[in-house]
C-alpha positions as CSV (number, residue, x, y, z in Angstrom):
1,X,-0.2,0.0,-0.2
2,X,2.8,2.8,0.9
3,X,4.8,1.3,-2.1
4,X,1.9,2.6,-4.3
5,X,1.6,5.6,-2.7
6,X,5.0,6.3,-2.9
7,X,4.5,5.5,-6.7
8,X,1.8,8.0,-7.4
9,X,3.4,10.5,-5.2
10,X,6.6,10.0,-7.4
11,X,4.4,10.4,-10.6
12,X,2.9,13.2,-9.3
13,X,5.6,15.1,-8.9
14,X,7.0,14.5,-12.1
15,X,4.4,15.6,-13.4
16,X,4.3,18.7,-11.9
17,X,8.0,19.7,-13.0
18,X,7.3,19.0,-16.4
19,X,4.5,21.1,-16.5
20,X,7.0,23.7,-14.6
21,X,9.1,23.3,-17.0
22,X,7.2,23.5,-20.1
23,X,6.0,27.0,-18.4
24,X,9.2,28.0,-17.7
25,X,9.9,27.3,-22.1
26,X,7.2,29.3,-23.3
27,X,7.6,31.8,-20.9
28,X,11.3,32.3,-22.3
29,X,10.0,31.9,-25.5
30,X,7.3,34.1,-25.6
31,X,9.6,37.2,-24.4
32,X,12.1,36.5,-26.9
33,X,9.5,36.1,-29.6
34,X,8.1,39.6,-28.5
35,X,11.5,41.2,-28.0
36,X,12.6,39.8,-31.5
37,X,9.0,41.3,-33.0
38,X,10.0,45.1,-31.6
39,X,13.1,44.4,-32.7
40,X,12.4,44.0,-36.4
41,X,9.6,46.5,-36.4
42,X,12.1,49.0,-35.2
43,X,14.2,48.1,-38.2
44,X,11.3,48.6,-40.7
45,X,10.8,52.0,-38.8
46,X,14.5,52.7,-39.3
47,X,13.9,51.6,-42.8
48,X,11.0,54.4,-43.5
49,X,13.1,56.6,-41.9
50,X,15.9,56.0,-44.5
51,X,14.1,56.1,-47.1
52,X,12.7,59.4,-46.2
53,X,15.9,61.2,-45.6
54,X,17.5,60.0,-49.1
55,X,14.9,61.4,-50.7
56,X,14.1,64.6,-48.7
57,X,17.6,65.6,-47.8
58,X,19.7,66.8,-51.1
59,X,22.5,67.5,-48.7
60,X,23.2,64.2,-47.3
61,X,27.4,63.7,-47.3
62,X,28.8,61.1,-50.0
63,X,30.2,59.3,-47.0
64,X,26.6,58.8,-45.5
65,X,24.9,58.2,-47.8
66,X,26.5,54.7,-48.5
67,X,25.7,54.1,-44.8
68,X,22.3,54.6,-45.1
69,X,21.8,52.5,-48.7
70,X,24.1,49.9,-47.0
71,X,21.5,49.5,-44.0
72,X,18.7,48.9,-46.3
73,X,20.5,46.5,-48.3
74,X,21.5,44.3,-44.8
75,X,18.0,43.5,-44.2
76,X,17.6,39.1,-45.8
77,X,15.4,38.3,-43.7
78,X,12.2,40.4,-43.1
79,X,9.9,40.7,-46.1
80,X,9.3,44.2,-46.6
81,X,7.3,45.9,-50.0
82,X,7.0,48.9,-50.8
83,X,4.3,50.8,-52.5
84,X,2.9,54.4,-53.7
85,X,-0.2,56.0,-53.0
86,X,-2.0,53.9,-55.5
87,X,-0.5,50.8,-54.6
88,X,1.9,50.1,-56.9
89,X,4.8,48.4,-56.5
90,X,8.5,50.4,-56.1
91,X,10.8,48.1,-54.1
92,X,10.7,44.7,-52.2
93,X,13.2,42.8,-50.1
94,X,12.9,39.2,-49.2
95,X,9.7,38.7,-51.4
96,X,9.0,35.9,-53.8
97,X,9.2,36.0,-57.6
98,X,5.9,34.7,-57.9
99,X,4.4,37.2,-55.5
100,X,6.0,40.2,-57.4
101,X,5.1,39.2,-60.7
102,X,0.8,38.5,-60.0
103,X,-0.9,41.3,-59.1
104,X,-3.5,39.4,-57.6
105,X,-0.5,37.5,-55.2
106,X,0.6,40.9,-54.6
107,X,-2.7,42.0,-53.2
108,X,-3.3,39.3,-51.2
109,X,0.2,39.6,-49.5
110,X,-0.1,43.1,-48.7
111,X,-3.6,42.3,-47.0
112,X,-2.1,39.6,-45.0
113,X,0.9,42.2,-44.1
114,X,-1.4,44.7,-43.3
115,X,-3.5,42.3,-40.8
116,X,-0.3,42.1,-39.0
117,X,1.1,45.5,-39.1
118,X,-0.1,48.7,-39.9
119,X,2.1,49.8,-42.9
120,X,4.6,52.8,-42.1
121,X,4.1,55.9,-44.4
122,X,7.2,57.7,-45.5
123,X,6.3,61.0,-46.6
124,X,8.4,62.5,-49.8
125,X,8.0,65.7,-51.8
126,X,6.4,63.9,-54.7
127,X,3.8,62.1,-52.9
128,X,3.2,59.2,-50.0
129,X,5.3,55.7,-50.5
130,X,4.0,53.2,-48.0
131,X,6.1,50.3,-46.5
132,X,3.9,47.1,-45.9
133,X,6.2,44.3,-43.6
134,X,5.7,41.2,-42.0
135,X,7.3,38.7,-39.6
136,X,10.3,37.1,-40.7
137,X,10.6,33.1,-41.2
138,X,13.2,33.1,-38.0
139,X,10.1,34.9,-35.8
140,X,7.3,32.8,-37.2
141,X,9.1,29.6,-36.2
142,X,9.8,30.7,-33.4
143,X,6.0,31.6,-32.2
144,X,5.1,28.1,-33.2
145,X,8.1,26.9,-31.3
146,X,6.3,26.6,-27.8
147,X,3.2,24.8,-29.3
148,X,5.4,22.3,-30.9
149,X,7.1,21.9,-27.9
150,X,4.2,21.4,-26.2
151,X,2.8,18.8,-28.8
152,X,6.1,17.1,-28.7
153,X,6.5,16.5,-24.5
154,X,3.0,15.8,-24.4
155,X,3.4,12.6,-26.7
156,X,6.4,11.9,-24.7
157,X,4.5,11.9,-21.3
158,X,1.6,9.7,-22.9
159,X,4.4,7.3,-24.8
160,X,6.1,7.1,-21.4
161,X,2.4,6.6,-19.2
162,X,1.4,4.0,-22.1
163,X,5.0,2.1,-21.9
164,X,5.2,1.7,-18.2
165,X,1.6,0.9,-17.8
166,X,2.0,-1.8,-20.0
167,X,5.4,-2.4,-18.6
168,X,3.8,-3.0,-15.4
169,X,0.5,-5.2,-16.3
170,X,3.3,-7.2,-18.0
171,X,4.8,-7.7,-14.6
172,X,2.1,-8.2,-12.9
173,X,0.5,-10.7,-15.4
174,X,3.8,-12.5,-15.4
175,X,4.0,-12.8,-11.4
176,X,-0.2,-13.6,-11.6
177,X,0.9,-16.4,-13.8
178,X,3.6,-17.6,-11.7
179,X,1.7,-17.5,-8.8
180,X,-1.3,-19.1,-9.9
181,X,0.6,-22.2,-11.9
182,X,2.8,-23.2,-8.7
183,X,-0.4,-23.0,-6.3
184,X,-2.1,-25.5,-8.6
185,X,1.0,-27.3,-8.9
186,X,1.6,-27.4,-5.5
187,X,-2.3,-28.7,-5.0
188,X,-2.5,-31.2,-6.9
189,X,0.0,-33.2,-5.5
190,X,-1.7,-34.1,-2.3
191,X,-5.4,-33.7,-4.0
192,X,-3.8,-37.1,-6.6
193,X,-2.8,-38.8,-3.1
194,X,-6.6,-38.0,-1.3
195,X,-8.1,-39.4,-4.3
196,X,-6.1,-42.6,-4.5
197,X,-7.1,-42.9,-0.2
198,X,-10.9,-42.2,-1.2
199,X,-11.2,-44.6,-4.2
200,X,-9.1,-47.4,-1.2
201,X,-12.0,-46.0,1.4
202,X,-14.9,-46.9,-1.6
203,X,-14.2,-50.6,-1.4
204,X,-14.5,-50.8,2.5
205,X,-17.1,-52.2,4.1
206,X,-17.5,-48.7,5.5
207,X,-20.4,-45.6,5.6
208,X,-20.3,-44.1,2.0
209,X,-22.0,-40.9,3.0
210,X,-18.8,-39.3,4.7
211,X,-17.0,-40.3,1.8
212,X,-19.3,-38.9,-0.6
213,X,-19.1,-35.5,1.4
214,X,-15.7,-35.8,0.4
215,X,-15.5,-36.3,-3.3
216,X,-17.7,-33.2,-3.6
217,X,-14.6,-31.2,-1.8
218,X,-12.5,-33.3,-3.5
219,X,-13.9,-31.8,-7.2
220,X,-14.1,-28.5,-5.5
221,X,-10.5,-28.7,-4.9
222,X,-9.8,-29.6,-9.0
223,X,-12.0,-27.1,-10.0
224,X,-10.0,-24.1,-7.9
225,X,-6.5,-26.2,-9.4
226,X,-8.2,-25.5,-12.9
227,X,-8.7,-21.9,-12.1
228,X,-5.2,-21.6,-11.1
229,X,-3.5,-23.1,-14.0
230,X,-5.3,-21.1,-16.7
231,X,-4.2,-17.6,-15.2
232,X,-1.5,-16.7,-17.8
233,X,-2.8,-18.4,-20.5
234,X,-6.0,-17.7,-22.7
235,X,-9.0,-18.9,-21.6
236,X,-11.3,-20.8,-23.6
237,X,-14.7,-19.4,-24.1
238,X,-17.8,-21.2,-24.7
239,X,-21.6,-20.3,-24.8
240,X,-22.9,-20.6,-21.5
241,X,-26.0,-19.4,-19.8
242,X,-24.5,-16.9,-17.3
243,X,-27.9,-17.2,-15.0
244,X,-27.4,-20.8,-14.2
245,X,-23.5,-20.1,-13.8
246,X,-24.1,-17.6,-11.3
247,X,-26.9,-19.4,-9.3
248,X,-24.6,-22.4,-8.6
249,X,-21.8,-20.6,-7.4
250,X,-24.0,-18.6,-5.1
251,X,-25.8,-22.0,-4.0
252,X,-22.6,-23.7,-3.4
253,X,-21.4,-20.7,-1.1
254,X,-24.7,-20.8,0.3
255,X,-24.5,-23.8,2.4
256,X,-21.2,-23.3,3.6
257,X,-21.6,-19.1,5.1
258,X,-23.8,-18.3,7.9
259,X,-27.5,-19.0,7.7
260,X,-28.2,-15.4,8.9
261,X,-27.5,-14.4,5.7
262,X,-30.8,-14.3,3.5
263,X,-29.9,-14.9,-0.6
264,X,-32.3,-13.2,-3.1
265,X,-32.0,-13.6,-6.8
266,X,-34.0,-11.7,-9.3
267,X,-33.0,-12.8,-12.7
268,X,-34.7,-14.4,-16.3
269,X,-36.3,-16.9,-15.9
270,X,-35.1,-18.1,-19.6
271,X,-31.1,-18.6,-20.2
272,X,-29.0,-16.5,-21.3
273,X,-26.4,-17.5,-22.9
274,X,-23.3,-15.6,-23.5
275,X,-19.9,-16.4,-24.9
276,X,-18.1,-17.8,-20.9
277,X,-15.2,-19.6,-19.2
278,X,-17.3,-21.3,-16.6
279,X,-14.2,-22.0,-13.7
280,X,-13.1,-18.5,-13.8
281,X,-16.6,-16.4,-13.9
282,X,-17.4,-18.7,-11.3
283,X,-14.6,-17.3,-9.3
284,X,-15.4,-14.2,-9.4
285,X,-18.8,-14.5,-8.1
286,X,-17.7,-16.6,-5.1
287,X,-15.0,-13.6,-4.4
288,X,-17.5,-11.0,-5.2
289,X,-19.6,-13.5,-2.5
290,X,-17.1,-14.0,0.2
291,X,-16.4,-10.1,0.1
292,X,-20.0,-9.3,0.5
293,X,-20.3,-11.7,3.5
294,X,-17.8,-10.3,5.5
295,X,-18.4,-6.6,4.7
296,X,-21.9,-8.0,6.4
297,X,-20.1,-10.0,9.2
298,X,-21.7,-13.4,8.6
299,X,-25.3,-11.6,9.1
300,X,-27.7,-9.8,6.5
301,X,-29.4,-9.4,2.9
302,X,-27.3,-10.5,0.2
303,X,-29.0,-9.8,-3.4
304,X,-28.3,-10.8,-7.0
305,X,-29.9,-9.3,-9.9
306,X,-29.3,-10.3,-13.5
307,X,-30.8,-7.5,-16.7
308,X,-30.4,-9.3,-20.1
309,X,-30.1,-6.4,-22.6
310,X,-29.9,-6.3,-26.2
311,X,-26.1,-6.3,-26.6
312,X,-24.7,-6.9,-22.9
313,X,-25.6,-8.4,-19.5
314,X,-25.7,-6.7,-16.3
315,X,-24.8,-8.9,-13.2
316,X,-25.4,-7.0,-10.1
317,X,-24.5,-8.2,-6.7
318,X,-25.5,-6.3,-3.9
319,X,-24.9,-6.4,0.3
320,X,-26.0,-4.0,3.2
321,X,-22.7,-4.3,5.0
322,X,-19.9,-1.8,5.9
323,X,-19.7,-0.4,3.0
324,X,-16.9,1.5,1.2
325,X,-15.6,4.8,1.9
326,X,-15.4,7.1,-1.0
327,X,-11.4,6.9,-1.0
328,X,-11.4,3.6,-1.5
329,X,-13.9,3.0,-4.7
330,X,-11.1,3.7,-7.2
331,X,-8.5,1.4,-6.1
332,X,-10.3,-1.1,-5.0
333,X,-9.3,-3.0,-7.5
334,X,-5.5,-2.6,-7.6
335,X,-3.5,-5.5,-6.4
336,X,-2.5,-5.5,-2.5
337,X,-5.4,-3.1,-1.5
338,X,-7.8,-4.6,1.0
339,X,-10.1,-3.0,3.6
340,X,-10.0,-6.4,5.8
341,X,-7.4,-6.7,8.6
342,X,-6.2,-9.9,6.9
343,X,-5.8,-10.8,3.4
344,X,-3.6,-9.9,0.5
345,X,-6.1,-7.9,-1.7
346,X,-5.8,-10.1,-4.8
347,X,-9.5,-11.3,-4.8
348,X,-10.4,-7.9,-6.4
349,X,-7.4,-7.8,-8.9
350,X,-8.0,-11.1,-10.3
351,X,-11.7,-10.3,-10.7
352,X,-11.0,-7.7,-12.5
353,X,-8.4,-9.3,-14.4
354,X,-11.0,-12.3,-15.1
355,X,-13.9,-10.0,-16.5
356,X,-12.1,-7.3,-18.0
357,X,-9.0,-8.9,-19.9
358,X,-10.4,-12.3,-20.3
359,X,-14.0,-11.7,-21.3
360,X,-13.5,-8.3,-22.1
361,X,-16.3,-6.9,-19.6
362,X,-16.6,-4.0,-17.2
363,X,-16.5,-4.7,-13.5
364,X,-17.1,-2.1,-10.9
365,X,-18.6,-0.7,-7.7
366,X,-21.9,0.2,-8.9
367,X,-22.8,2.3,-5.4
368,X,-21.8,2.2,-2.3
369,X,-22.6,4.0,1.1
370,X,-21.2,3.5,4.6
371,X,-23.2,1.1,6.8
372,X,-25.2,0.4,3.9
373,X,-23.8,-1.5,1.7
374,X,-22.1,-2.1,-1.9
375,X,-23.5,-3.0,-5.4
376,X,-20.9,-4.2,-7.3
377,X,-22.1,-4.1,-11.0
378,X,-20.5,-6.6,-13.8
379,X,-21.1,-6.3,-17.8
380,X,-20.8,-8.6,-20.3
381,X,-21.3,-9.0,-24.2
382,X,-23.2,-10.9,-25.6
């Protein structure tokens, strides 16, 4: 339990640190983009002022003029278009030739530039000119960089989560399979010996009734061994009446639990056939029933309700026992989690694995309330 808490705490800390790092990178990137925008806008503003100086001032020094012209020529990244009052092209920088040659494309580009930045007016003696410009390619890339970064990091987080989840499920599967098969092996050895002794007792001149009871329990142990041997391998599903299998499992336990527990059945009168592995499904019903008996402390009401839908079958198992605390509802199916003073916390985890992994159904807590009871629902496809 403490180990699981530590894993969840570490995961949350990792996500928080990742969010902080991504937030920091985005903040710094936005600051740099804003700074570059301001710098590029200033360059174009200076470009417009130089045009005014070159065209208005008649006494510019021969040394200064080449410097001003070179300043204009140094712009190799920012797209710029210079037009007159009628919108006719005068000059351009860093604009594709196909745009310059096509009046329609030129107008579209000017409109796009105007949507980004208002054109700068250049006042000249013979009329006004207008400088249109837009962000450089590098600036556009930097603007989209945080979005791309967030997408990449989100994909990395998703992949990491998926990978470790898959790895954990694989490890759990191997552990379950190993434990289950070893348990089946350990039970099988003394069981074979007991079966031999029963056969010997049958030929003896003694009361056969106790022997019949022993045989029933031996069959039960064989059934348990069969269940354990199926964990870790793909079970065989066969068309089975889920109503009769469920009632048989409950009737077996009914004769072995406190007589103070009342069993109530609300089931269809006709058979409801679905693809089922009888031993494993019966195991789930028994696990849920035993948990209910423990929750009721061997006294109370236990009910089974089966609803036959067109596409699904709903099996509800209800008790009026202690109920579950809200904090335990989501984690009750985790391995090692138990509300009992004794136990490994494996029953519900096995039940979830059998229903969801082997039968492709669903099992969950339908409703629960402290001191009033709990209802587990199993959903199986028809």
